[in-house]
C-alpha positions in Angstrom: -16.8 40.1 56.8 -17.4 37.1 59.3 -16.9 33.6 58.3 -20.4 32.9 59.0 -21.4 35.5 56.5 -19.2 33.9 53.9 -20.6 30.6 54.6 -24.0 31.5 53.8 -23.1 33.7 50.7 -21.3 31.0 49.0 -24.4 28.5 48.7 -26.4 31.5 47.6 -23.7 32.2 45.0 -23.6 28.6 43.7 -27.4 28.6 43.2 -27.2 31.6 41.0 -24.3 29.9 38.9 -26.5 26.9 38.5 -29.7 28.9 37.6 -27.5 30.9 34.9 -25.9 27.7 33.6 -29.5 26.0 33.1 -30.8 28.8 31.6 -27.8 28.9 29.0 -28.2 25.3 28.4 -32.0 25.6 27.9 -31.3 28.4 25.2 -28.6 26.4 23.4 -31.3 23.7 23.1 -33.7 26.2 21.7 -31.2 27.2 19.2 -30.4 23.6 18.1 -34.1 22.8 17.7 -34.8 25.9 16.0 -31.9 25.8 13.5 -32.3 22.0 12.8 -36.0 22.6 12.1 -34.9 25.4 9.9 -32.7 23.2 7.9 -35.7 20.8 7.1 -37.8 23.5 5.3 -38.1 23.1 1.3 -38.7 25.8 -1.1 -41.7 23.8 -2.3 -44.8 21.7 -0.8 -46.4 18.4 -1.1 -49.7 18.3 -2.6 -51.7 18.4 0.7 -54.6 21.0 0.2 -54.9 22.3 3.1 -52.0 24.8 2.9 -53.5 26.2 -0.2 -56.7 27.2 1.7 -54.6 28.9 4.7 -52.6 30.8 2.3 -55.8 31.9 0.3 -57.6 33.1 3.7 -54.4 35.0 4.8 -54.4 36.6 1.1 -58.1 37.7 1.4 -57.2 39.3 4.6 -54.2 41.4 3.0 -56.5 42.3 0.4 -59.8 42.7 2.1 -61.4 40.0 0.0 -62.6 37.5 2.8 -66.2 37.3 1.1 -64.9 36.8 -2.4 -62.6 33.5 -1.0 -65.6 32.4 0.8 -67.6 32.5 -2.3 -65.0 30.5 -4.4 -64.5 28.1 -1.8 -67.9 27.4 -1.4 -68.3 26.6 -5.1 -65.2 24.0 -5.0 -66.3 22.2 -1.6 -70.0 22.2 -2.9 -69.7 20.9 -6.4 -66.9 18.2 -5.8 -67.5 14.6 -5.7 -67.2 14.6 -1.9 -66.4 17.1 0.8 -62.6 18.1 0.7 -62.5 20.4 3.5 -64.4 23.3 5.3 -65.3 26.2 3.2 -63.2 28.3 5.4 -60.8 27.3 8.1 -60.7 29.2 11.5 -59.1 32.4 10.7 -56.6 32.6 13.5 -53.7 30.7 11.6 -54.5 32.9 8.4 -54.2 35.9 10.6 -50.7 34.9 11.6 -49.8 34.3 8.1 -51.3 37.6 6.8 -48.2 39.9 7.7 -45.7 37.4 6.3 -47.7 36.9 3.1 -48.0 41.0 2.9 -44.3 41.4 2.9 -43.2 38.3 1.0 -46.2 36.9 -1.2 -46.2 33.3 -2.3 -42.8 32.8 -0.9 -43.1 29.5 0.9 -39.9 29.8 3.1 -41.2 32.7 5.0 -44.6 31.3 5.3 -43.2 28.5 7.0 -41.3 30.5 9.7 -44.4 31.4 12.1 -44.7 27.6 12.6 -41.1 27.1 13.5 -41.5 30.2 15.8 -44.5 28.6 17.6 -42.6 25.5 18.0 -40.0 27.5 19.9 -42.5 29.0 21.8 -44.2 25.6 22.8 -40.6 24.6 24.1 -40.6 27.6 26.3 -43.8 27.1 27.6 -43.4 23.4 28.1 -40.1 24.3 30.0 -42.2 26.4 32.6 -45.0 23.9 32.7 -43.0 21.2 33.9 -40.0 22.6 35.5 -41.7 22.2 38.9 -42.9 18.5 38.5 -39.3 17.0 37.4 -35.7 18.1 37.6 -34.1 20.3 34.7 -32.4 17.3 32.9 -36.0 15.6 33.1 -37.7 18.7 31.4 -34.9 18.7 28.6 -35.7 14.7 28.1 -39.5 15.3 27.9 -39.1 18.1 25.8 -36.6 16.4 23.4 -38.8 13.6 22.8 -41.1 16.1 21.0 -38.3 18.4 19.7 -36.9 15.6 17.9 -39.3 13.4 17.1 -39.3 12.4 13.5 -43.3 12.7 13.3 -42.7 16.4 14.3 -39.3 17.0 12.4 -40.7 16.0 9.2 -43.9 18.0 9.7 -42.1 21.6 10.0 -42.2 21.8 6.2 -45.8 22.4 6.1 -47.8 25.5 6.1 -50.4 24.0 8.4 -52.1 25.2 11.9 -51.2 22.1 13.8 -47.8 23.6 15.4 -49.3 26.9 16.3 -52.2 24.9 17.9 -49.5 22.8 19.7 -48.2 26.1 21.2 -51.6 27.6 22.0 -53.0 24.5 23.6 -50.3 23.9 25.4 -49.9 27.4 26.6 -53.8 27.3 28.0 -53.0 24.1 29.9 -50.1 26.3 31.4 -52.4 28.8 32.4 -55.0 26.6 33.6 -52.4 24.7 35.9 -50.9 27.9 37.2 -54.0 30.3 37.7 -57.0 27.6 38.3 -55.1 24.7 39.5 -52.1 26.5 41.7 -53.7 30.1 42.4 -50.7 31.9 41.0 -50.7 35.5 39.7 -49.7 36.8 36.6 -51.5 40.2 36.2 -54.0 40.4 39.0 -56.7 38.5 40.6 -59.3 40.1 38.5 -57.4 39.8 35.1 -56.1 36.6 35.4 -59.4 34.5 34.8 -59.7 36.6 31.3 -56.5 35.6 30.2 -57.5 31.9 30.7 -60.5 32.7 28.3 -58.3 34.5 25.9 -55.9 31.7 25.5 -58.8 29.0 24.9 -60.0 31.3 22.3 -56.9 31.8 20.5 -56.5 28.1 20.4 -59.9 27.5 19.1 -59.5 30.3 16.8 -56.5 28.7 15.2 -58.2 25.0 15.4 -61.7 23.9 16.1 -60.8 21.4 18.3 -59.3 24.0 20.8 -62.8 23.9 21.7 -62.1 20.9 24.3 -60.2 23.0 26.6 -63.5 24.8 27.5 -64.8 21.6 29.3 -61.2 21.1 30.8 -61.5 24.4 32.2 -64.8 23.8 33.7 -64.0 20.4 35.3 -60.8 22.0 36.6 -62.5 25.0 38.1 -65.5 22.7 39.9 -62.8 20.5 41.3 -61.0 23.0 42.8 -64.0 24.7 44.3 -65.2 21.2 46.0 -61.9 20.7 47.5 -61.0 24.2 49.1 -61.5 23.6 52.8 -62.1 27.5 54.1 -64.9 29.3 55.9 -67.6 30.5 53.7 -67.9 34.6 53.3 -69.7 36.9 51.0 -66.7 38.2 49.8 -64.9 35.1 49.0 -68.3 33.8 47.4 -67.9 36.5 44.9 -64.7 36.0 44.1 -65.1 32.7 43.5 -68.0 33.1 41.3 -65.9 35.8 39.5 -63.2 33.7 38.8 -65.5 30.6 37.9 -67.2 32.7 35.1 -64.9 35.0 33.8 -62.9 32.7 31.5 -66.3 31.3 30.0 -67.7 35.0 29.5 -64.3 36.3 28.2 -64.3 33.4 25.7 -68.0 34.1 24.7 -67.6 37.7 23.9 -64.3 37.0 22.0 -66.0 34.3 20.0 -69.0 36.6 19.3 -66.7 39.5 18.0 -64.9 37.0 15.7 -68.5 35.8 14.4 -69.3 39.5 13.7 -66.0 40.3 12.1 -65.5 37.3 9.5 -67.6 35.9 6.8 -70.8 33.9 8.3 -70.7 31.1 5.8 -67.6 29.5 7.5 -68.0 26.0 8.1 -65.6 24.7 10.9 -64.2 21.0 11.0 -66.8 20.0 13.8 -69.5 20.4 11.2 -67.9 17.5 9.6 -68.2 15.4 12.6 -72.4 14.7 11.6 -71.0 12.8 8.4 -68.9 10.2 10.4 -71.3 7.3 10.5 -71.9 5.5 14.1 -70.9 2.2 12.5 -67.4 3.3 12.2 -66.7 4.6 15.8 -65.3 1.2 16.9 -62.8 1.3 13.9 -62.0 5.1 14.4 -61.3 4.5 18.2 -59.1 1.2 17.4 -57.2 3.4 14.8 -56.8 6.4 17.1 -55.6 4.3 20.0 -52.8 2.6 17.8 -52.0 6.0 15.9 -49.2 7.1 18.7 -46.9 4.1 17.8 -45.9 6.6 14.9 -44.2 8.7 17.6 -41.8 5.7 17.9 -40.7 5.7 14.5 -37.2 5.7 12.9 -36.0 3.3 16.0 -34.2 -0.1 15.6 -37.1 -1.9 17.5 -40.7 -2.3 16.0 -42.5 0.8 17.0 -45.8 -0.9 18.0 -43.8 -2.9 20.7 -42.0 0.2 21.8 -45.5 2.1 22.1 -46.9 -0.9 24.1 -44.2 -0.8 26.7 -44.6 3.1 26.7 -48.0 2.5 27.8 -47.3 0.4 30.4 -45.1 3.0 32.0 -47.5 5.9 31.1 -50.2 4.0 33.2 -47.6 3.9 36.2 -46.8 7.7 35.8 -50.6 8.8 35.7 -51.0 6.4 39.1 -48.2 8.5 40.6 -49.4 11.9 39.5 -53.1 11.6 39.0 -54.0 13.9 42.2 -51.9 17.1 40.7 -52.0 16.4 37.1 -55.5 15.1 36.2 -55.9 17.9 33.8 -53.4 16.5 31.6 -54.8 13.1 31.6 -58.3 14.8 30.9 -56.8 16.8 27.9 -55.5 13.5 26.3 -58.7 11.6 27.0 -60.5 14.5 25.6 -58.3 14.6 22.4 -58.6 10.9 21.8 -62.3 10.9 22.1 -63.0 14.0 19.7 -61.0 12.2 16.8 -62.4 8.8 17.7 -65.7 10.5 17.0 -64.4 12.4 13.8 -62.4 9.6 12.4 -59.2 11.8 12.0 -56.2 9.5 11.8 -53.3 11.5 11.0 -50.5 11.8 13.5 -50.6 15.5 13.3 -53.8 15.4 15.4 -52.2 14.0 18.1 -49.2 16.6 18.5 -51.0 18.1 21.1 -50.9 15.4 23.6 -47.3 14.6 22.9 -45.8 16.6 25.5 -48.2 15.0 28.3 -47.5 11.6 27.1 -43.9 12.2 27.5 -44.3 13.4 30.8 -46.2 10.6 32.0 -43.8 8.2 30.5 -40.7 9.7 32.2 -42.7 9.8 35.4 -43.8 5.9 35.1 -40.0 5.1 34.5 -39.0 7.1 37.4 -41.4 5.2 39.7 -39.5 1.7 39.2 -38.1 0.5 42.4 -36.3 -2.7 42.7 -35.3 -2.7 46.5 -34.1 -1.0 49.5 -30.4 -0.4 48.5 -29.2 2.9 47.3 -28.5 1.6 43.7 -32.0 -0.2 43.5 -33.8 2.9 44.9 -32.5 5.3 42.0 -32.9 2.4 39.4 -35.9 4.7 38.1 -33.5 7.5 37.5 -31.2 5.1 35.3 -34.1 3.6 33.4 -35.4 6.7 32.7 -32.4 8.4 31.5 -31.3 5.2 29.5 -34.4 4.7 28.0 -34.7 8.4 26.7 -31.1 8.3 25.7 -31.6 5.3 23.8 -34.4 6.8 22.0 -33.3 10.4 21.6 -30.1 9.2 20.1 -31.8 7.6 17.1 -34.2 10.5 16.9 -30.9 13.2 16.6 -29.4 10.6 14.2 -32.4 10.6 11.9 -33.1 14.5 12.3 -29.5 15.3 11.4 -29.8 13.1 8.2 -32.9 14.2 7.4 -31.8 18.0 7.5 -28.3 17.2 5.6 -30.2 15.5 2.7 -32.9 18.5 2.4 -29.4 20.8 1.9 -28.2 18.3 -0.4 -31.2 18.4 -2.6 -30.9 22.1 -2.6 -34.2 22.4 -0.5 -36.3 21.3 -3.5 -39.2 19.2 -3.2 -41.2 17.0 -5.8 -45.0 18.2 -5.3 -47.3 21.3 -5.9 -44.2 23.9 -6.8 -42.1 21.4 -8.9 -40.9 22.9 -12.3 -43.4 20.7 -14.4 -46.1 21.8 -12.0 -45.4 25.3 -12.4 -45.3 24.8 -16.1 -49.0 23.3 -16.1 -50.3 26.2 -13.8 -48.7 28.6 -16.4 -50.7 27.0 -19.4 -53.6 26.9 -17.5 -53.8 30.6 -16.8 -52.6 31.4 -20.4 -55.2 29.3 -22.1 -58.3 29.5 -19.9 -60.6 32.3 -18.7 -61.7 33.2 -15.0 -64.8 31.5 -15.6 -63.4 28.4 -16.7 -63.7 25.5 -14.6 -60.8 23.3 -14.2 -61.2 19.4 -13.0 -58.1 18.6 -10.9 -57.3 16.2 -7.7 -56.3 19.2 -5.4 -58.6 22.0 -6.7 -57.5 24.4 -3.8 -53.9 24.4 -5.1 -54.9 24.9 -8.4 -57.2 27.6 -7.6 -54.6 29.4 -5.6 -51.9 29.2 -8.4 -54.1 30.1 -11.5 -57.0 32.0 -10.0 -59.3 29.8 -11.7 -62.4 28.0 -10.9 -61.6 24.1 -9.7 -63.3 21.2 -8.7 -62.4 17.4 -7.7 -64.3 15.1 -9.7 -63.5 11.4 -9.4 -66.4 10.0 -11.5 -66.7 10.1 -15.2 -70.4 11.0 -15.2 -69.8 14.2 -13.5 -67.0 15.7 -15.8 -69.6 17.8 -17.6 -69.4 20.5 -14.5 -66.0 21.2 -15.6 -64.5 22.8 -18.8 -61.0 21.4 -18.7 -59.5 18.2 -17.1 -56.2 18.1 -15.7 -54.9 14.7 -14.9 -51.7 13.8 -12.6 -50.2 10.7 -14.2 -48.7 9.1 -10.9 -51.7 9.5 -8.7 -54.0 6.8 -10.8 -57.4 7.1 -9.6 -56.7 8.9 -6.2 -59.5 11.7 -6.3 -59.5 11.8 -10.2 -60.4 9.8 -13.0 -57.9 7.2 -14.0 -55.3 8.3 -16.6 -54.5 4.6 -17.3 -58.2 4.2 -18.0 -59.2 6.7 -20.7 -62.0 4.4 -22.1 -63.8 5.7 -18.8 -64.1 9.0 -19.5 -63.3 9.1 -23.5 -66.9 10.5 -24.5 -66.6 13.3 -22.0 -63.4 14.8 -23.7 -61.8 15.9 -26.8 -59.4 12.8 -27.7 -56.4 14.7 -28.4 -54.8 16.4 -25.2 -54.1 20.1 -25.2 -51.3 19.7 -23.3 -48.8 16.8 -21.7 -45.4 16.6 -19.7 -43.9 14.0 -17.7 -46.8 14.4 -14.9 -49.8 15.9 -16.2 -52.3 15.7 -19.2 -54.4 18.5 -19.9 -58.2 17.9 -21.9 -60.6 20.0 -23.1 -64.3 18.6 -22.0 -66.8 18.3 -24.5 
């Protein structure tokens, strides 16, 4: 073999070795994140009521009782003191839970696994989305900011749709980026637009706010059509129209099929938008703009200061990449606008924008230059690596400590599944009938675990709607009449409680 051939083959072999090494490193990264997140799971659940609705919807799918679920949920929502939730959430996440429920029943650890798997899939999609934009190290830093972020690490223990939506919304943007923005082929020129519509449907079928991907596709398609410089022809015009229309048509058809297949009484979260008063718009906007500071928790510097500094570098990153990555920015703006209108102030609502925020932050740090010398030209890299290294060090310490503490406490969690709560449910089932109405501050949880009608009543004058009153001693007047002020509801109940333990009191209502 000639020397020239050997010289050509050597770089190719080195390239293959580097690709293999990167794949191995990324697989190790996936394993570490998946294993650490699994260690954070508990055998219980907090008092958030959303998880119980998702599980009951999954149960209704398994047993073919979706109409019965909607009927009982409608009773709870319409007769409580204030609306506590939609009558039914989008059915995508319950469909994901249904096979797990069919196999394991109300076993919480298995029911939390789909969320972990969706997070791993999100990391894989994020890797392929960002790998053509930054170096391999940069991709790992961007994704690590999400993977080890305390706001997300502490949330994996919840059975809710936010993590699956994080995966599906990121996957939709990945397809928009590759198929619409870059004209990449996955299946075929004819099928790829359908794939975009399918991904958007799946995202909105898990969380209603996935609908914001619809205008995002339209804007990206319009900009791409306006910026194409080529000779017009009938054939090209046909394919342009086909590619433009098909994501929207496929989405509409899938949405129509879902509408036919599931109970018509479903009320999505978007319906609750009308209950948001215009006077609160300014407050909502201010709160939602401040909310991302939570992503900088568990650091030795005040999180609002770090968030403010990060915003400066994010703006620099947007300036550097706006021509190519305007769809990332639009998605952030659409998400923030939606929750400014609706008034959702929970950090989980902003999980979908975190990878793009981290990307713009990283690009902004890279863009910093101090002068013409080699070191000064590379200052941005040092700044990015050191900044992310500093933050991730504390994130990893927190995540490891959090996982260890969970194992130390034997995966136990005070909340809706602790022994005193289970004992209360057992007594409710034993001493009440299916026609009785129980008043409790978390009626969906009670309904799931006792199969009894339940309402949230926080006003003494409305206690007559129920047959039994269950009070949690630790929650004062939060969505219930205050246990510490029995004089406010004494005339509505029999004075002697039916049952009392360390945390609950049960009264029979007159």
